[in-house]
N, CA, C and O atoms as a GROMACS GRO file, in nm:
protein
  328
    1MET      N    1   2.170   1.786  -1.143
    1MET     CA    2   2.129   1.775  -1.004
    1MET      C    3   2.099   1.629  -0.973
    1MET      O    4   2.025   1.564  -1.048
    2SER      N    5   2.154   1.577  -0.865
    2SER     CA    6   2.130   1.438  -0.828
    2SER      C    7   1.992   1.423  -0.764
    2SER      O    8   1.935   1.518  -0.711
    3GLN      N    9   1.941   1.302  -0.769
    3GLN     CA   10   1.811   1.274  -0.711
    3GLN      C   11   1.830   1.211  -0.573
    3GLN      O   12   1.871   1.096  -0.564
    4PRO      N   13   1.800   1.285  -0.466
    4PRO     CA   14   1.826   1.234  -0.331
    4PRO      C   15   1.740   1.113  -0.295
    4PRO      O   16   1.781   1.031  -0.214
    5ASN      N   17   1.621   1.102  -0.354
    5ASN     CA   18   1.535   0.988  -0.322
    5ASN      C   19   1.597   0.856  -0.365
    5ASN      O   20   1.593   0.758  -0.290
    6LYS      N   21   1.654   0.851  -0.485
    6LYS     CA   22   1.718   0.729  -0.532
    6LYS      C   23   1.839   0.696  -0.447
    6LYS      O   24   1.861   0.580  -0.412
    7GLN      N   25   1.916   0.796  -0.413
    7GLN     CA   26   2.036   0.774  -0.335
    7GLN      C   27   2.001   0.720  -0.196
    7GLN      O   28   2.065   0.626  -0.149
    8SER      N   29   1.902   0.778  -0.130
    8SER     CA   30   1.865   0.731   0.003
    8SER      C   31   1.803   0.591  -0.005
    8SER      O   32   1.820   0.512   0.087
    9GLY      N   33   1.732   0.560  -0.114
    9GLY     CA   34   1.676   0.426  -0.133
    9GLY      C   35   1.785   0.321  -0.143
    9GLY      O   36   1.774   0.213  -0.085
   10ARG      N   37   1.891   0.353  -0.217
   10ARG     CA   38   2.004   0.260  -0.229
   10ARG      C   39   2.071   0.239  -0.094
   10ARG      O   40   2.109   0.128  -0.058
   11LYS      N   41   2.084   0.347  -0.020
   11LYS     CA   42   2.148   0.339   0.110
   11LYS      C   43   2.067   0.250   0.204
   11LYS      O   44   2.125   0.170   0.277
   12LEU      N   45   1.935   0.263   0.204
   12LEU     CA   46   1.850   0.182   0.291
   12LEU      C   47   1.858   0.035   0.252
   12LEU      O   48   1.865  -0.052   0.339
   13ARG      N   49   1.856   0.005   0.123
   13ARG     CA   50   1.863  -0.134   0.080
   13ARG      C   51   1.994  -0.198   0.120
   13ARG      O   52   1.998  -0.317   0.154
   14SER      N   53   2.102  -0.122   0.116
   14SER     CA   54   2.231  -0.179   0.150
   14SER      C   55   2.242  -0.212   0.299
   14SER      O   56   2.326  -0.293   0.338
   15HIS      N   57   2.160  -0.151   0.383
   15HIS     CA   58   2.163  -0.176   0.527
   15HIS      C   59   2.051  -0.268   0.573
   15HIS      O   60   2.032  -0.287   0.693
   16SER      N   61   1.977  -0.326   0.480
   16SER     CA   62   1.864  -0.411   0.519
   16SER      C   63   1.912  -0.543   0.576
   16SER      O   64   2.025  -0.586   0.550
   17VAL      N   65   1.828  -0.605   0.653
   17VAL     CA   66   1.859  -0.733   0.716
   17VAL      C   67   1.813  -0.844   0.623
   17VAL      O   68   1.698  -0.845   0.578
   18ARG      N   69   1.902  -0.936   0.593
   18ARG     CA   70   1.866  -1.049   0.507
   18ARG      C   71   1.796  -1.157   0.589
   18ARG      O   72   1.812  -1.163   0.712
   19ALA      N   73   1.720  -1.240   0.522
   19ALA     CA   74   1.644  -1.346   0.590
   19ALA      C   75   1.737  -1.443   0.662
   19ALA      O   76   1.704  -1.489   0.772
   20THR      N   77   1.851  -1.474   0.604
   20THR     CA   78   1.942  -1.567   0.670
   20THR      C   79   2.000  -1.506   0.796
   20THR      O   80   2.020  -1.576   0.896
   21ASP      N   81   2.028  -1.376   0.792
   21ASP     CA   82   2.077  -1.308   0.912
   21ASP      C   83   1.971  -1.307   1.021
   21ASP      O   84   2.001  -1.326   1.138
   22LEU      N   85   1.848  -1.286   0.980
   22LEU     CA   86   1.738  -1.286   1.076
   22LEU      C   87   1.720  -1.424   1.138
   22LEU      O   88   1.695  -1.435   1.259
   23ASP      N   89   1.732  -1.530   1.059
   23ASP     CA   90   1.722  -1.665   1.112
   23ASP      C   91   1.834  -1.693   1.213
   23ASP      O   92   1.810  -1.755   1.317
   24LYS      N   93   1.954  -1.649   1.182
   24LYS     CA   94   2.066  -1.668   1.275
   24LYS      C   95   2.043  -1.592   1.405
   24LYS      O   96   2.071  -1.642   1.513
   25LEU      N   97   1.992  -1.470   1.393
   25LEU     CA   98   1.962  -1.389   1.511
   25LEU      C   99   1.855  -1.456   1.596
   25LEU      O  100   1.868  -1.461   1.718
   26LEU      N  101   1.750  -1.506   1.532
   26LEU     CA  102   1.643  -1.572   1.606
   26LEU      C  103   1.691  -1.701   1.672
   26LEU      O  104   1.651  -1.732   1.784
   27ASP      N  105   1.777  -1.776   1.604
   27ASP     CA  106   1.832  -1.897   1.664
   27ASP      C  107   1.917  -1.865   1.786
   27ASP      O  108   1.911  -1.935   1.887
   28ALA      N  109   1.994  -1.759   1.778
   28ALA     CA  110   2.074  -1.718   1.894
   28ALA      C  111   1.984  -1.673   2.009
   28ALA      O  112   2.009  -1.706   2.125
   29PHE      N  113   1.879  -1.599   1.976
   29PHE     CA  114   1.783  -1.556   2.078
   29PHE      C  115   1.718  -1.677   2.145
   29PHE      O  116   1.705  -1.682   2.267
   30ARG      N  117   1.676  -1.774   2.064
   30ARG     CA  118   1.611  -1.892   2.120
   30ARG      C  119   1.705  -1.970   2.212
   30ARG      O  120   1.664  -2.016   2.318
   31ALA      N  121   1.829  -1.985   2.171
   31ALA     CA  122   1.926  -2.057   2.254
   31ALA      C  123   1.950  -1.984   2.385
   31ALA      O  124   1.955  -2.047   2.491
   32LEU      N  125   1.966  -1.854   2.379
   32LEU     CA  126   1.988  -1.775   2.500
   32LEU      C  127   1.865  -1.781   2.590
   32LEU      O  128   1.878  -1.800   2.711
   33ASP      N  129   1.748  -1.766   2.534
   33ASP     CA  130   1.626  -1.767   2.613
   33ASP      C  131   1.605  -1.904   2.677
   33ASP      O  132   1.567  -1.913   2.794
   34ARG      N  133   1.628  -2.009   2.603
   34ARG     CA  134   1.612  -2.144   2.659
   34ARG      C  135   1.709  -2.166   2.775
   34ARG      O  136   1.672  -2.226   2.876
   35THR      N  137   1.832  -2.118   2.760
   35THR     CA  138   1.930  -2.130   2.868
   35THR      C  139   1.883  -2.056   2.992
   35THR      O  140   1.892  -2.108   3.103
   36VAL      N  141   1.833  -1.935   2.974
   36VAL     CA  142   1.785  -1.856   3.087
   36VAL      C  143   1.667  -1.926   3.155
   36VAL      O  144   1.659  -1.929   3.278
   37VAL      N  145   1.577  -1.981   3.075
   37VAL     CA  146   1.461  -2.051   3.132
   37VAL      C  147   1.505  -2.173   3.212
   37VAL      O  148   1.457  -2.195   3.323
   38GLU      N  149   1.597  -2.252   3.157
   38GLU     CA  150   1.642  -2.371   3.228
   38GLU      C  151   1.715  -2.336   3.357
   38GLU      O  152   1.696  -2.402   3.458
   39ILE      N  153   1.797  -2.232   3.354
   39ILE     CA  154   1.866  -2.188   3.476
   39ILE      C  155   1.764  -2.139   3.579
   39ILE      O  156   1.775  -2.169   3.698
   40SER      N  157   1.666  -2.063   3.532
   40SER     CA  158   1.563  -2.012   3.623
   40SER      C  159   1.483  -2.125   3.687
   40SER      O  160   1.451  -2.120   3.805
   41MET      N  161   1.453  -2.227   3.608
   41MET     CA  162   1.377  -2.340   3.663
   41MET      C  163   1.458  -2.410   3.773
   41MET      O  164   1.401  -2.456   3.872
   42ASN      N  165   1.590  -2.418   3.755
   42ASN     CA  166   1.674  -2.479   3.859
   42ASN      C  167   1.684  -2.390   3.982
   42ASN      O  168   1.676  -2.438   4.095
   43VAL      N  169   1.700  -2.261   3.960
   43VAL     CA  170   1.713  -2.168   4.073
   43VAL      C  171   1.586  -2.166   4.157
   43VAL      O  172   1.591  -2.168   4.280
   44TYR      N  173   1.470  -2.162   4.089
   44TYR     CA  174   1.343  -2.154   4.161
   44TYR      C  175   1.284  -2.290   4.192
   44TYR      O  176   1.172  -2.300   4.242
   45LYS      N  177   1.360  -2.396   4.164
   45LYS     CA  178   1.320  -2.533   4.197
   45LYS      C  179   1.180  -2.568   4.146
   45LYS      O  180   1.094  -2.614   4.220
   46VAL      N  181   1.162  -2.543   4.017
   46VAL     CA  182   1.034  -2.576   3.952
   46VAL      C  183   1.023  -2.728   3.947
   46VAL      O  184   1.116  -2.796   3.905
   47PRO      N  185   0.908  -2.782   3.990
   47PRO     CA  186   0.891  -2.929   3.985
   47PRO      C  187   0.907  -2.983   3.843
   47PRO      O  188   0.872  -2.916   3.746
   48ARG      N  189   0.959  -3.103   3.833
   48ARG     CA  190   0.987  -3.166   3.704
   48ARG      C  191   0.862  -3.173   3.616
   48ARG      O  192   0.871  -3.154   3.495
   49ARG      N  193   0.747  -3.198   3.676
   49ARG     CA  194   0.623  -3.211   3.597
   49ARG      C  195   0.584  -3.078   3.532
   49ARG      O  196   0.515  -3.078   3.430
   50ASP      N  197   0.626  -2.965   3.591
   50ASP     CA  198   0.593  -2.834   3.535
   50ASP      C  199   0.695  -2.785   3.433
   50ASP      O  200   0.666  -2.694   3.356
   51ARG      N  201   0.812  -2.843   3.432
   51ARG     CA  202   0.918  -2.798   3.340
   51ARG      C  203   0.879  -2.819   3.194
   51ARG      O  204   0.903  -2.733   3.110
   52ALA      N  205   0.820  -2.934   3.165
   52ALA     CA  206   0.780  -2.962   3.026
   52ALA      C  207   0.677  -2.860   2.979
   52ALA      O  208   0.681  -2.816   2.864
   53THR      N  209   0.585  -2.823   3.066
   53THR     CA  210   0.483  -2.724   3.032
   53THR      C  211   0.548  -2.589   3.004
   53THR      O  212   0.512  -2.522   2.907
   54MET      N  213   0.641  -2.549   3.089
   54MET     CA  214   0.709  -2.421   3.069
   54MET      C  215   0.787  -2.419   2.939
   54MET      O  216   0.784  -2.319   2.866
   55LEU      N  217   0.858  -2.527   2.908
   55LEU     CA  218   0.936  -2.532   2.785
   55LEU      C  219   0.844  -2.531   2.662
   55LEU      O  220   0.880  -2.472   2.560
   56GLU      N  221   0.729  -2.596   2.670
   56GLU     CA  222   0.633  -2.593   2.559
   56GLU      C  223   0.580  -2.452   2.537
   56GLU      O  224   0.564  -2.409   2.423
   57GLN      N  225   0.554  -2.379   2.645
   57GLN     CA  226   0.509  -2.240   2.632
   57GLN      C  227   0.616  -2.154   2.565
   57GLN      O  228   0.584  -2.068   2.483
   58HIS      N  229   0.741  -2.177   2.600
   58HIS     CA  230   0.849  -2.100   2.538
   58HIS      C  231   0.866  -2.137   2.391
   58HIS      O  232   0.899  -2.050   2.310
   59ARG      N  233   0.846  -2.263   2.357
   59ARG     CA  234   0.852  -2.302   2.216
   59ARG      C  235   0.744  -2.230   2.136
   59ARG      O  236   0.769  -2.184   2.024
   60ARG      N  237   0.625  -2.220   2.193
   60ARG     CA  238   0.517  -2.148   2.124
   60ARG      C  239   0.550  -2.000   2.111
   60ARG      O  240   0.524  -1.939   2.007
   61LEU      N  241   0.608  -1.942   2.215
   61LEU     CA  242   0.650  -1.802   2.209
   61LEU      C  243   0.753  -1.781   2.098
   61LEU      O  244   0.742  -1.686   2.020
   62HIS      N  245   0.851  -1.868   2.091
   62HIS     CA  246   0.954  -1.856   1.989
   62HIS      C  247   0.896  -1.873   1.848
   62HIS      O  248   0.937  -1.803   1.756
   63ASP      N  249   0.802  -1.964   1.833
   63ASP     CA  250   0.738  -1.981   1.702
   63ASP      C  251   0.664  -1.855   1.661
   63ASP      O  252   0.668  -1.815   1.544
   64MET      N  253   0.596  -1.791   1.756
   64MET     CA  254   0.523  -1.668   1.727
   64MET      C  255   0.620  -1.556   1.690
   64MET      O  256   0.595  -1.480   1.597
   65VAL      N  257   0.730  -1.546   1.762
   65VAL     CA  258   0.830  -1.443   1.731
   65VAL      C  259   0.887  -1.467   1.592
   65VAL      O  260   0.903  -1.373   1.514
   66ARG      N  261   0.919  -1.592   1.560
   66ARG     CA  262   0.975  -1.625   1.428
   66ARG      C  263   0.876  -1.589   1.317
   66ARG      O  264   0.917  -1.543   1.210
   67GLU      N  265   0.748  -1.609   1.343
   67GLU     CA  266   0.647  -1.580   1.241
   67GLU      C  267   0.624  -1.430   1.224
   67GLU      O  268   0.609  -1.384   1.111
   68ARG      N  269   0.622  -1.356   1.332
   68ARG     CA  270   0.580  -1.215   1.325
   68ARG      C  271   0.693  -1.115   1.317
   68ARG      O  272   0.671  -1.002   1.272
   69LEU      N  273   0.812  -1.150   1.359
   69LEU     CA  274   0.921  -1.054   1.360
   69LEU      C  275   0.953  -0.998   1.221
   69LEU      O  276   0.976  -0.877   1.210
   70PRO      N  277   0.956  -1.079   1.116
   70PRO     CA  278   0.984  -1.020   0.983
   70PRO      C  279   0.880  -0.915   0.944
   70PRO      O  280   0.914  -0.814   0.882
   71ARG      N  281   0.754  -0.937   0.978
   71ARG     CA  282   0.651  -0.838   0.945
   71ARG      C  283   0.673  -0.709   1.022
   71ARG      O  284   0.648  -0.600   0.970
   72ILE      N  285   0.720  -0.720   1.145
   72ILE     CA  286   0.746  -0.600   1.226
   72ILE      C  287   0.867  -0.525   1.170
   72ILE      O  288   0.865  -0.403   1.159
   73LEU      N  289   0.973  -0.600   1.135
   73LEU     CA  290   1.096  -0.536   1.087
   73LEU      C  291   1.078  -0.470   0.951
   73LEU      O  292   1.135  -0.364   0.926
   74TYR      N  293   1.000  -0.532   0.864
   74TYR     CA  294   0.985  -0.482   0.728
   74TYR      C  295   0.854  -0.408   0.707
   74TYR      O  296   0.805  -0.399   0.594
   75GLN      N  297   0.799  -0.355   0.813
   75GLN     CA  298   0.674  -0.281   0.804
   75GLN      C  299   0.697  -0.152   0.725
   75GLN      O  300   0.790  -0.077   0.755
   76PRO      N  301   0.613  -0.126   0.624
   76PRO     CA  302   0.629  -0.001   0.547
   76PRO      C  303   0.610   0.121   0.637
   76PRO      O  304   0.526   0.122   0.727
   77GLU      N  305   0.689   0.223   0.611
   77GLU     CA  306   0.679   0.344   0.691
   77GLU      C  307   0.542   0.408   0.671
   77GLU      O  308   0.491   0.415   0.560
   78GLY      N  309   0.485   0.455   0.780
   78GLY     CA  310   0.357   0.525   0.773
   78GLY      C  311   0.238   0.433   0.768
   78GLY      O  312   0.126   0.480   0.756
   79ASP      N  313   0.259   0.299   0.776
   79ASP     CA  314   0.148   0.205   0.773
   79ASP      C  315   0.144   0.131   0.906
   79ASP      O  316   0.205   0.024   0.918
   80PRO      N  317   0.075   0.184   1.007
   80PRO     CA  318   0.075   0.121   1.139
   80PRO      C  319  -0.011  -0.004   1.144
   80PRO      O  320  -0.010  -0.073   1.246
   81ASN      N  321  -0.084  -0.037   1.040
   81ASN     CA  322  -0.175  -0.151   1.044
   81ASN      C  323  -0.112  -0.282   0.997
   81ASN      O  324  -0.180  -0.384   1.001
   82CYS      N  325   0.011  -0.283   0.954
   82CYS     CA  326   0.075  -0.406   0.907
   82CYS      C  327   0.123  -0.490   1.021
   82CYS      O  328   0.179  -0.597   1.000
   0.00000   0.00000   0.00000
């Protein structure tokens, strides 16, 4: 009789996201988000003095996402406190 737990464990590991893939995904997200922010600033005619502040806020947001996303993705099942 085969052991289904080992088999499902192997299957899950083979579909896991590698750190390099996650970095590439986050870089693509950051580039897309920055583009959207810059286009929005032009559309809504944000004053030049406020643009630097907005871009700094987005950089902080991206840093937080980069730091916390791996913990969210690799959170153990049944442990809502991670």
